[in-house]
C-alpha positions as CSV (number, residue, x, y, z in Angstrom):
1,M,18.8,271.0,74.5
2,F,22.2,271.5,72.8
3,R,24.3,274.4,74.0
4,F,27.8,275.5,73.0
5,E,30.5,275.0,75.7
6,E,32.7,278.1,76.2
7,G,36.2,277.7,74.9
8,R,35.6,274.5,73.0
9,M,36.0,273.9,69.2
10,Y,33.1,272.9,67.0
11,Q,32.6,271.8,63.4
12,M,29.3,270.9,61.7
13,P,27.3,269.1,62.8
14,V,27.8,271.0,66.1
15,H,24.8,269.5,68.0
16,F,26.8,266.3,68.8
17,G,29.2,268.4,70.9
18,P,32.8,269.6,70.7
19,C,34.9,268.0,67.9
20,C,38.3,266.4,67.7
21,T,40.8,268.3,65.5
22,P,44.6,268.6,65.3
23,R,44.2,271.3,67.9
24,Q,41.8,269.6,70.4
25,D,41.6,266.1,71.8
26,P,38.4,264.5,73.1
27,E,39.0,266.2,76.5
28,G,39.6,269.6,75.0
29,K,43.4,269.6,75.3
30,R,46.1,269.9,72.7
31,F,47.7,266.8,71.2
32,C,51.3,268.0,71.6
33,S,51.7,265.9,74.8
34,Y,50.9,262.7,72.9
35,G,54.2,262.9,71.0
36,P,55.5,264.2,67.7
37,Q,54.2,263.4,64.2
38,E,56.5,262.2,61.5
39,S,56.7,263.7,58.0
40,A,58.6,262.8,54.8
41,L,58.9,265.9,52.6
42,H,60.1,266.3,49.0
43,T,60.2,269.8,47.5
44,L,60.7,270.7,43.9
45,V,61.7,274.4,43.0
46,C,61.1,275.8,39.6
47,Q,61.5,279.2,38.0
48,T,58.5,280.7,36.3
49,E,57.3,283.9,34.8
50,G,56.3,286.5,37.3
51,A,53.5,288.0,35.3
52,A,51.9,284.6,34.9
53,V,51.8,284.0,38.7
54,E,50.6,287.5,39.5
55,R,47.3,286.8,37.7
56,F,46.4,284.5,40.7
57,L,47.5,286.8,43.6
58,P,44.6,288.5,45.5
59,E,44.6,292.2,46.2
60,G,47.3,293.2,48.6
61,F,49.8,290.6,47.5
62,S,52.9,291.2,45.4
63,L,55.4,288.7,44.1
64,R,58.8,288.5,45.8
65,R,60.5,286.0,43.5
66,P,59.2,284.1,40.4
67,Y,59.6,280.6,41.8
68,L,57.2,277.8,42.4
69,F,57.6,275.4,45.3
70,F,55.9,272.0,44.9
71,T,56.0,269.8,48.0
72,H,54.9,266.2,48.5
73,K,54.4,265.3,52.1
74,M,53.7,262.0,53.8
75,H,52.4,262.7,57.3
76,R,52.5,259.6,59.5
77,N,51.9,258.7,63.2
78,L,49.6,261.7,63.7
79,P,48.4,261.9,67.3
80,W,45.1,263.6,66.4
81,L,44.3,260.7,64.0
82,A,45.3,258.1,66.6
83,G,48.5,257.2,64.8
84,R,47.1,257.3,61.2
85,G,48.4,259.4,58.4
86,Y,47.7,260.9,55.0
87,N,49.5,262.5,52.0
88,V,49.7,266.2,50.9
89,V,50.9,268.1,47.9
90,T,51.2,271.9,48.0
91,C,52.1,274.6,45.5
92,N,53.5,277.8,47.0
93,V,55.1,281.1,45.7
94,P,57.1,283.7,47.6
95,V,55.1,286.9,48.1
96,T,54.7,290.0,50.3
97,Y,51.2,290.8,51.7
98,T,50.4,294.4,52.7
99,G,47.4,294.6,54.9
100,T,45.8,297.6,56.6
101,R,48.0,297.3,59.7
102,E,50.9,295.0,58.9
103,T,53.1,293.7,56.1
104,V,54.1,290.1,56.0
105,R,56.6,288.3,53.8
106,G,56.1,284.6,53.2
107,Q,54.9,282.0,50.8
108,Y,51.4,282.2,49.4
109,Q,49.8,278.8,49.0
110,L,48.2,278.7,45.6
111,A,46.7,275.2,46.3
112,I,46.9,272.3,48.6
113,W,45.7,268.8,48.0
114,E,45.2,266.2,50.7
115,S,44.2,262.5,50.5
116,H,41.6,262.5,53.3
117,A,38.5,264.5,54.2
118,D,39.3,265.0,57.9
119,P,42.2,267.3,57.5
120,I,40.6,269.1,54.6
121,L,37.4,270.0,56.6
122,C,39.2,271.4,59.7
123,G,41.9,273.0,57.6
124,R,39.5,275.0,55.4
125,E,37.2,276.0,58.3
126,Q,39.6,276.7,61.1
127,L,42.8,277.7,59.3
128,G,41.7,279.2,56.0
129,Y,43.8,276.8,53.9
130,S,42.7,276.3,50.3
131,K,42.5,272.6,50.7
132,L,41.3,270.2,48.0
133,Y,40.8,266.5,47.8
134,A,42.9,264.2,45.5
135,E,44.1,260.7,45.5
136,I,47.8,261.1,46.3
137,E,50.2,258.2,45.9
138,D,52.9,257.5,48.4
139,L,56.3,258.3,46.9
140,H,57.5,255.1,45.4
141,A,61.3,254.9,45.5
142,F,63.5,252.6,43.4
143,Q,67.3,252.9,42.9
144,G,67.3,256.5,44.2
145,V,64.4,257.8,42.1
146,A,61.1,258.5,43.8
147,S,57.8,259.4,42.1
148,A,54.1,260.0,42.9
149,A,51.0,261.0,41.0
150,L,47.8,262.9,41.9
151,S,44.4,262.0,40.5
152,S,40.8,263.0,40.8
153,W,37.8,261.0,39.5
154,G,40.3,258.7,37.9
155,F,42.1,261.5,36.0
156,R,45.8,261.7,36.7
157,F,46.6,265.4,36.6
158,L,50.1,265.8,38.2
159,E,53.2,263.6,38.4
160,L,56.2,264.5,40.6
161,R,59.7,262.9,40.4
162,F,62.7,263.2,42.7
163,D,66.1,261.8,41.7
164,R,68.7,261.4,44.5
165,N,71.3,260.1,42.0
166,R,71.6,263.6,40.5
167,P,72.6,266.9,42.1
168,P,70.4,270.0,41.8
169,E,70.7,272.0,38.7
170,D,71.7,275.1,40.7
171,A,72.6,274.1,44.3
172,P,73.6,277.6,45.6
173,L,70.3,279.1,44.4
174,L,68.3,276.2,45.7
175,E,69.8,276.6,49.2
176,A,69.1,280.3,49.1
177,L,65.5,279.8,48.1
178,L,64.9,277.1,50.6
179,S,66.4,279.0,53.5
180,D,64.8,282.4,52.6
181,P,65.5,284.5,55.7
182,E,62.7,286.9,54.8
183,N,60.0,284.1,55.0
184,E,57.7,284.6,57.9
185,G,55.4,281.7,57.1
186,L,52.6,280.5,54.9
187,L,49.9,282.9,53.7
188,H,46.4,281.9,52.7
189,Y,43.2,283.6,51.5
190,K,40.3,282.3,53.5
191,Y,36.9,282.6,51.8
192,I,33.6,281.2,53.1
193,P,30.5,282.1,51.0
194,R,27.3,283.4,52.7
195,T,24.2,281.3,52.4
196,G,21.6,282.6,50.1
197,D,21.7,285.9,48.1
198,G,22.9,284.0,45.1
199,F,25.8,282.5,47.2
200,S,28.0,285.2,45.7
201,Q,28.7,287.1,49.0
202,A,31.3,286.3,51.6
203,D,30.8,285.3,55.3
204,A,34.5,285.4,55.6
205,A,37.2,286.8,53.3
206,Y,40.6,287.6,54.7
207,V,44.3,286.5,54.7
208,T,45.6,284.1,57.3
209,L,49.2,283.3,58.4
210,T,50.8,280.1,59.5
211,P,53.9,281.4,61.2
212,K,57.2,279.9,60.1
213,V,58.4,279.6,63.7
214,F,56.2,277.4,65.9
215,S,56.5,277.5,69.7
216,P,55.4,274.2,71.2
217,P,54.1,274.1,74.8
218,P,56.9,273.9,77.4
219,G,58.1,270.7,78.8
220,L,58.1,268.6,75.6
221,P,61.1,266.4,74.7
222,A,63.5,268.0,72.2
223,L,63.4,266.6,68.7
224,P,66.3,266.0,66.3
225,P,66.8,268.5,63.5
226,P,65.5,267.5,60.0
227,E,67.6,265.4,57.8
228,R,67.8,267.0,54.3
229,T,69.3,265.9,51.0
230,L,69.5,268.0,47.9
231,C,68.8,266.3,44.6
232,S,67.2,266.9,41.2
233,G,63.6,266.5,40.1
234,G,60.8,267.2,37.7
235,L,57.0,267.4,37.2
236,E,54.5,266.8,34.5
237,W,50.9,268.3,34.3
238,H,48.1,266.6,32.5
239,T,45.6,269.4,31.8
240,P,42.0,268.4,32.4
241,E,38.8,269.5,30.7
242,W,35.6,270.2,32.7
243,R,34.4,266.6,32.2
244,D,37.7,265.2,33.7
245,M,37.7,267.2,36.9
246,P,34.3,268.9,37.2
247,T,35.0,271.0,40.3
248,Q,38.8,271.4,40.0
249,Y,39.5,271.6,36.3
250,H,40.0,275.4,36.4
251,I,42.5,275.1,39.3
252,V,44.7,272.6,37.5
253,Q,44.4,274.5,34.2
254,G,45.6,277.6,36.0
255,L,48.6,275.9,37.6
256,A,49.5,274.0,34.5
257,S,49.5,277.3,32.5
258,L,52.4,278.6,34.6
259,P,55.6,278.1,32.5
260,V,58.5,276.2,34.0
261,L,61.5,278.1,32.7
262,R,63.9,275.9,34.5
263,V,64.1,273.5,37.4
264,I,66.4,274.8,40.1
265,G,66.5,271.5,42.1
266,A,64.8,269.5,44.8
267,A,65.2,268.6,48.4
268,A,64.2,265.5,50.5
269,A,63.7,265.7,54.3
270,Q,62.6,263.6,57.2
271,T,61.2,265.5,60.2
272,K,59.6,265.0,63.5
273,H,57.6,267.9,65.0
274,Y,54.8,269.0,67.3
275,N,53.3,271.7,65.1
276,D,49.5,271.6,65.5
277,V,49.1,275.0,63.7
278,Y,47.7,276.4,66.9
279,D,49.4,279.8,66.2
280,Q,47.4,280.4,63.0
281,R,46.1,284.0,62.9
282,I,44.4,286.6,60.7
283,V,46.7,289.1,59.0
284,R,45.3,292.6,59.6
């Protein structure tokens, strides 16, 4: 008869035993000792209208600055995927969250798309990330210009572009927004519906935090600092109807409705890190 093992992590179907996730290897240990993962990140920063963004902030959140951060990530050599990788695109906004016991300043993740089901499942269930699936192209670079597109069910809904040949439109402001000393990490709203009762009640509904500062286990080799280059960039939405993206059309419609008043600039970075998001916690 199947029984849960104390201290082990599980995902459905649980009856086959403990699962392998970014935070647990087949033996129940963390993957940090396997070595770092590699990531190529490109971030685009745009100014928007505060009132437009506030429509999407849950109760307890307030907007710190009316800026959108779009980041394309290519994660490679991931230990928990035995050296494989996948692509990610996120949309964040600077906020303050005031809970019943604490106040946290950070970036609220409006949406995150990933190109494989494995990180989506564990990220939604364990971390409370609002993860969605999309086909996400690698960034294709030619003569200093890199671009990528996102699509779902064959519908291309977002295109991102980064141009290393041109400087950012406002380099000092871009630097200030990227450094953001108030930022304590990524904030998410975890929601898991309860089975039955019209499926309109929650089994879980609370805010989670991915701390900005990650403390890896002791004894790991030091890693080089990220290499970052400032540049310019842009984006283009293609707004879907329900028939185009039956389960995500409302999400893309909402994000595409946020006005881009101006593009502040972009940044490209290469990083190596051990972060397995083991420090994820509920914000009280």
